[in-house]
N, C-alpha and C positions, 0 to 999 in steps of 0.2 A: 275556388271560383265563387261559391256562395258567400264567403266572407267578403270578397271584393265587391260583390253586388250589394251586400248590406251596407258596406262603407260608402259606396257611391250614392246609394239611396239616401243615407243619412245626410251626406254632404248636400245633396240636391234639396232635401226638405229644409235644411238650415238656410240654404241660399234663398229659396222661395220665401221663407218666413222673414228673413232680413230684408229682402227686396220689397215685400209688401209693406213692411214697417216703414222703411224710408220713403216709399212711394206715397204713403198716407201723410207724410210730412211735407209733400210738395216737391220732392227731389225729382229731377228729370231722368229720362231713360238712359242718358249718357253715363250717369253715375250708377244707375241700377245695373247696367250691363257689366260694370267692373266687379260687382258682387258675384255675378255668374262666372266671370273670368277667374276670380279667386277660387270659386268652387271647382273649376277645371284643374287648377294647380293643386289644390288639396287632394282631388281624386287621383291625380298622377302620383303624388307623394305617398298617399295611403295605400294605393294598390301596387305601386312599382311596376306598372304595366302600361305600355304604349296604347294597346287596344282599349283598355278601360279609360284612358285619358281621352282618346278620340270619341269614344261612346259618350263620355261625360260632356264633351264639347257639343256634340250633336244634340244631346238631351237638353243641355242648357239653352241652346239656340231655340229649340222647340218650345220650351217652357217660357222663355222670354217673349217669343212671338205670341204664344197663346194667352199670356197673362198681362203683358204690358204694352203691346202695340195695338193701335187702332185698326180695325174694330177688335175689341178685347173678346177673349174666350172663343176666338175663331182662329183658323190657320191662314186666313187671308191677309195679304199685305197690300194696302192701298197707296201708301206714300213711298216715293222713291227714296227718301231720306232714311226711312226705317229699313227698307230693303238693303241699302248700302251698309247701314250700321250693323244689321244682322250678318251680312256677308263678311264684313271685316271682323266681326266678333268670332264667327265660325273659323275663319282662317287663323286668327290670333289664338283662339282657344286650342285648335289642333296643334299648331306649332309649339305653343308654350307647354301644352300638356306632354307633347312628345319630348321636348327638351327636359322638362322636369322629371319625367319617368326615366329618361336616359341617365340624367344626373343621379337619380336615386339608385338605379342599378349599379352605376359606377361606384357610388359611395358604399353600397353593400358589398360590391366586389372588392373594393379597397379594404373594407373592414374584414372581409373573409380572408384576404391575402395577409393582412396583418396578423390575424389569429393563426393562420397556417404557418406564417414565418415564426411566430412565437412558439407554436407547438414544435416545429422542426428544431428551433434553438434549444428548447427544453429536452428534446430527444437527444440531440448531439451532445449537450452538456451533461446529460444523465450518465453517459458512458465514461465521463472523465473520472468519476469517483469510484468506478468499478476496477478492482484489481484481481487478477487471476482469471483463468478461462471460465471456471464455473461461475464466478461472480458476474462476469460479463454476460454469460448466457442467461442467468437468472434476471439480470437487469433488462435484457432484451424482452423476455417474456413479460416482465412487469410493465414495461413501457407499452407494449402492444395491448395489454389488458387495460391500462390506464387511459390511453389516448384513442384507441380504436374500439375499445369495449369488446374485444374478442380474445379467445383462448388459442394458444398456439403451442407447438412443440418444435424443437430445433435439433437437427441431426447434422453432425459435422462429418467431414470426410468427402473425398472426391467420389466415393462409391455410394453416397447417400441416395435414397430412393428418389425416383423421379416425381415431379409434381411440386406444388407449392411455389415458393419464391426463392430464387437462388441468392446465396450470400457470396458475394464476389469481392476480391481484392486484386491488387496488382499482380499477385502470383497465381491467380486463377480462381476457380470456384472452390470455396471452403466448405460449403454445406448447403442445406436447404431449410427454410422455415415453412412449416405446414400448419394450416389453420384447422381448427376443430369447430365445425358448425357452418353457418351460412357464409355465402360469398360476400366479399367486402364491397362497399359502395365507393363512389369517387373519392371522397375525403379519406375514408378508411384505407383505400388502395394507396393513396399518396403517403399516408403514415406508415404503412407496411413497407413500402419501397424505401422510405427514409430510414426506418429501423434496420432493414437489411443492409443498406449502404453503410450506416454508422457501425453496425455490428461487424461488417467485414473489415472496416478500418480498425476497430478496437481489437479484433482477433489478430489482425496483422501486427498491430502494436505489441500485443502480448507475445506473439512469435518472435518479433525482433528483440524484445526484452529478454526472452528466454535464451535466444541465441547469444545475446550480449553477455548474459550471466554465465553461460557455458564457457564463453571465451575468457571471461574474467577469472573464473575458477581454474580453467586450464592454465592461464598465465600465472595465476597465484601458485598452483601446484608446481609448475615448472620453476618458478622463482624459488620456492621453498626447497625443491629438489637440488637446485644449484647451490643454495645456501647450505643445505645439509652436507652435500659432497665437499664443498669448500671447507666447512667447519670440521667435518670428520678428518679430512686430510690434514688440516692445521693441527687439530688436537691429537691426532695419532702420531704425528711427526715427533713431537717433543718427548712423550714417554718412550716411544720406540728407540729414539736416539739415546735417551738415558739408559734404557735397558741394554742396548747394544754396547754403549760405552762401559757400563758397569761390568757386563759379561766379559768384554775384551780385557778390561783391567784385571779382573779376577783370573782370567785364563793366562794372561801374559806375565803377571807379577804376583802370582799367588804366594810364592815363598818369601818375596820381599815385603809383603804387606803384614802389618801387625794384626793381631786378633781383633783389636778395636776397629781397625780400618776395614777388615773383611766383614765384621758385623754391621758396620755402617753401610757398606755397599749392599749387603744382603737385605738390610732394612729398606734401602732406597728401591731395590728391585721389587720387594714385596709391596711397597707403597704404590709404585707405578703400575704394577699388575692389578692391585685393588682398584686404582682409578680407572684403568682400562675396562675392568669388569663392570664398574658402575656406569661407564660411558655406554658400553654395549647394552646393558640392562635398560638404560634410559631410551636408547634408540629403539629397542624392541618394544618397550612399553608404548612409546609414541606411535610406532607402526600399528600396534593393536588398537590404540585409541583412534587413529585416523581411519582405520578400516572398520571401526565400530565392533571390534571383537574383544573388547575388555569385559571379561566375565568375572563377576564377584562370587567368591566362595565364602559365604559368611558363616561364622560360628562364634560362640562366646569366647572372647579372648580377655585375659587379665592384662590390664593396661600397663602394669609394672613390667610384665614380661616383654610387651611390645616395645616400650621405651628402652628397656635394658638391651634388647637385641639391636636397636638402632644405635645406641651409645657404643656398644661393643664393635659394631661394624665401622664406626667413624673414630675409633679410639686413636689410631695413628694420626689421622688428619687433625684431631683436636688436642694432640698431646702438648702443644705449646700455647694453648688457650686455657683460661680459667673457666671451666664448665661447671655450672650449678644446676642440679636437677631437683625439682620440687614436685613430689608426688602426693596424692591423697593419703591420709593416714590409714584409712580402711582399704580393704581389697576391693577393687572395682572391676567388674567384667562388662564388656560392651560387645554387642553383636557387630562384627566387622570381618573383612578379609584381612587377616593379620599381616600377611606378606606384603600386601599393597600399602597398608598404613605404615608399616616399617619403612617402606621405600619413601613415603611422603616425609616422614620425620628425618630420614637420612638426607634427602634432598634439601630440606630446610636447614639442617645442621651444616651440610657442605656449603650451602649458599652463604650462611653466616660466617663460616671460616674463610671463604674465598674473598669476602668483602670486609674483613677486619684485620688489623695488624696483629702480629704476635703479642702474646701477653695480655690481649684484650679479654673482656668478659663476655661469656655467652650463657644465657639462662634458658633452660627448658623447664616449663612449668605446666602441670596438668591439674585441672580442677573439674569438679563434677557438680552439675545442678540439673536443670531440665535437659541440658545437653552436655556432652563431653567437650571440654575446651582445652586445646593444646596450643601453647604459645612458645615461640622461639625468639628470644630477644637478644640483640647484639648491640655493641657500642661502636659500630663503624660509622661511615660517613652518611648513612641514610640513603633513601631512594630519591634520585633526581626527579624533580617535578615533571620533566619532559617525558618520562616514560612511566609515570605512576599509573596512568590509565591503561597502559599496554603491558604492564609488568607480567601478567599471567598469560600472555600470548606466546606462541612459539617463536624461537630465534630472537628473543629480546633479552639483552643483558644490560647491566647497569653502566656499561661503558658507552653511554649515549646511544644505545641501540645497535652498536656495531659488534657483531659476534666475533670478529677477529681481534678484538681489543685485548683479550687475555683468554686463557684456557677455559673453555666452557661453551657448550652448544646453545645455551639459552633455552633448553628444553625442560629443565628440572621443575620450575614453577608451573609451567603449562601442564606437566604430568601431574603435579600435586593437585591442581585445580580439577583436572579430569577425574582423578581417583576420588577426591573428596565429594565432588558433585555426584558421582555414581553412587556414593553411599548416602546421598540425600543431605549432605552437609554443605557448608560454605567456607570459603577461605578469603582472607583479605590482609592488608598490611596497614600498620599504624606507625606513627612516629614514637620512638622510645625516648622520653625526656630524661636527661637533657640532650642525649646524643644517640644516634643509631635508629634501628627499625625493629618492629615487632611483627612477625608473621604469625597469624592466628588462624587456626581452622577448628571447626566444630562438627561434631557428629551427633546424630539423634540417639537418644537413649531408648532402646527398645526393650520392652519387658520380656523376660525369659519365659518360654512356653513350658 
């Protein structure tokens, strides 16, 4: 109130000074009274108050009567013309002051509404960048502190303590926002309500996304389960049929078969059983990996022995290929789970044999530097570009991603990646110039304790 009084007094002083100046120049009262009318308008604008505008109009009328109407320096009015002029000025001043103050208030209200709308927009857009429930809650607390200048705590759950401000969504009350400190004012209350509303929307969005992710994972697991069952049924049928046929042939025609033919049938039976054993081992390994039960039993292993075990296991499968093994000249020991790394090498060799024609060349090379590097190179048709980015995923084969294209579940490379990553290494595929592919995995060289 004191500031408004000072502003009005300053405007009146300026109006009187200007009026006396132009009066000394011989200007009539009709022009002087316009100066006082302007002072009323300025008072209404500066004070933004209808009451001060009316007070300014009354004071201006009194000053004009006292200083510029005859007889001067008295409050008497002798001429009817001056009385009418003063009356019209008073009415005009009150009306114009009232209109000006109302316009000023509306302008301030419009500005406040614009600032409020901008604040509410920033609050609503602030939640868009938040991902995850914890991030959303932290963002809500930060917005309350930034725009309302208050500290708060948020408790979720339908059983949240009473008090504070409810966080609601279409599914009901999600929790409550509780302030620490003084009670909010009108603008702060609006901000708190906006934060609670947007927080409820953001939390409901997170719940919907979580539900959608659960549905997606469930569908993916169901799809993989169906693919696994279909693949197992497909892959078991061929070897079991071969075993049954070889067994029946041996049983029914044993005496008629030559030693060479019996040896060939026995070799085929052994090969099919070996393949079935590897299939079961891969399925069990993938089961352990999927359930996060893959446990490493690390110890110092001689890399020559690990490679030799893998070559021995795949000897029958690679017997019609030209296999070249390149090992370091010195004896190298690496901390690893030897059984699992043998399985990685076996899977890579079987993959090379499966995708190369007979009499082709397969090279297994081992080198040592900052890391142990194992590479299996073949001279097959290479990896199709369509599946290169998905090659180490489950149930992906080089037959355009269709697992029934030929025998093989599409689990071997996925198992290799899981085992190598568990050891802290990496695995990838490169082109083998001029033809074929090179599968390379690396393991960290750990110092012996």
